[in-house]
C-alpha positions in Angstrom: 17.4 3.1 -13.9 15.1 0.5 -15.4 16.4 -1.7 -18.2 15.0 -0.6 -21.5 13.3 -3.2 -23.8 11.7 -1.3 -26.7 10.6 -4.4 -28.6 8.4 -5.8 -25.8 4.7 -5.3 -26.4 2.3 -5.4 -23.5 -1.5 -5.3 -23.4 -2.9 -4.0 -20.1 -6.6 -4.9 -19.6 -8.2 -3.3 -16.5 -11.6 -1.5 -16.1 -10.2 0.8 -13.4 -8.7 3.8 -15.3 -6.2 4.7 -12.5 -4.9 1.2 -12.2 -4.6 0.8 -16.0 -2.8 4.2 -16.2 -0.5 3.3 -13.3 0.5 0.0 -14.8 0.9 1.4 -18.3 3.0 4.4 -17.1 5.3 2.0 -15.1 5.8 -0.3 -18.0 6.3 2.6 -20.4 9.1 3.8 -18.1 10.7 0.4 -18.5 10.7 1.0 -22.2 7.9 -1.4 -23.1 5.3 -0.6 -25.8 1.9 -0.6 -24.0 -1.6 -0.9 -25.3 -4.5 -0.3 -22.9 -8.1 -1.4 -22.8 -10.8 -1.4 -20.2 -12.9 -4.4 -21.0 -13.0 -7.9 -22.5 -14.3 -6.8 -25.8 -11.3 -4.4 -26.3 -8.9 -7.2 -25.1 -10.3 -9.6 -27.7 -10.1 -7.0 -30.4 -6.5 -6.1 -29.5 -5.2 -9.7 -29.4 -7.2 -10.5 -32.5 -5.5 -7.7 -34.5 -3.1 -9.5 -36.8 -0.9 -6.4 -37.2 0.4 -6.7 -33.7 1.4 -9.5 -31.5 1.7 -9.1 -27.7 4.5 -10.6 -25.7 2.7 -10.2 -22.4 -1.0 -9.5 -21.4 -1.8 -8.1 -18.0 -5.4 -9.2 -17.5 -7.8 -8.1 -14.8 -9.9 -11.0 -13.7 -13.2 -9.1 -13.2 -14.2 -6.7 -15.9 -17.7 -5.3 -16.7 -18.1 -7.8 -19.5 -16.1 -10.7 -18.1 -16.3 -12.1 -14.6 -14.8 -15.6 -15.1 -11.8 -17.2 -16.8 -13.4 -17.3 -20.3 -11.5 -14.2 -21.4 -8.2 -15.8 -20.4 -9.2 -18.8 -22.5 -10.0 -16.5 -25.5 -6.7 -14.7 -25.2 -4.7 -17.9 -25.0 -6.5 -19.1 -28.1 -6.2 -15.9 -30.1 -2.6 -15.2 -29.0 -1.0 -18.5 -27.9 2.5 -17.2 -27.7 1.6 -14.3 -25.3 2.3 -14.8 -21.6 -0.8 -13.8 -19.5 -0.5 -12.4 -16.0 -3.9 -12.4 -14.3 -4.4 -9.6 -11.9 -7.2 -10.0 -9.3 -8.5 -8.8 -5.9 -10.5 -12.1 -5.9 -7.7 -14.6 -6.0 -9.5 -17.6 -4.5 -7.5 -20.9 -4.7 -10.0 -22.1 -7.4 -9.4 -18.9 -9.5 -5.6 -19.2 -9.1 -5.6 -22.9 -10.0 -8.0 -22.4 -12.9 -6.0 -19.6 -14.3 -2.7 -21.5 -14.1 -4.4 -24.6 -15.6 -5.5 -22.5 -18.5 -1.9 -21.4 -19.1 -1.6 -18.1 -17.2 2.1 -17.3 -16.4 1.2 -16.0 -13.0 -1.7 -14.7 -10.9 -0.9 -11.5 -8.9 -3.1 -10.2 -6.1 -4.3 -6.6 -6.1 -3.2 -4.3 -4.8 0.5 -4.7 -5.8 3.6 -2.6 -6.2 4.1 -1.4 -9.7 7.7 -2.5 -9.8 6.6 -6.0 -8.9 4.4 -6.1 -12.0 7.3 -4.7 -14.2 9.5 -7.5 -12.9 6.8 -10.1 -13.6 6.5 -8.8 -17.2 10.2 -9.2 -17.6 10.1 -12.7 -16.2 7.1 -13.6 -18.4 8.9 -12.4 -21.5 12.1 -14.3 -20.5 10.0 -17.5 -20.1 8.4 -16.8 -23.5 11.7 -16.4 -25.3 13.1 -19.6 -23.8 10.3 -21.8 -25.3 
């Protein structure tokens, strides 16, 4: 049985509804509070909302309104304490290095196992709480 962590807040940003749903369902099963959005604009609004602070952001690299690392930069600026895990099917060495240089916790290649993402979220949160 997954370990429950009701206080952990996760933002899932992916333009593929099935992928977003799968990730959100898996993380909810782990007891995480999950907010979903399908584009960069929604991600910026969610992290800019002062009423909630995310512990971890799962961010798709390519979105309809974001095809580079500028959204990662915006999220890091708007929510500097959140750990960002970049999800991508386009993980060139340049993208991976750029994301890590901008402060991403990890870059994970799509497709991936849902339990792997749940474990990465737990690791990201643990790293956040040790700083």
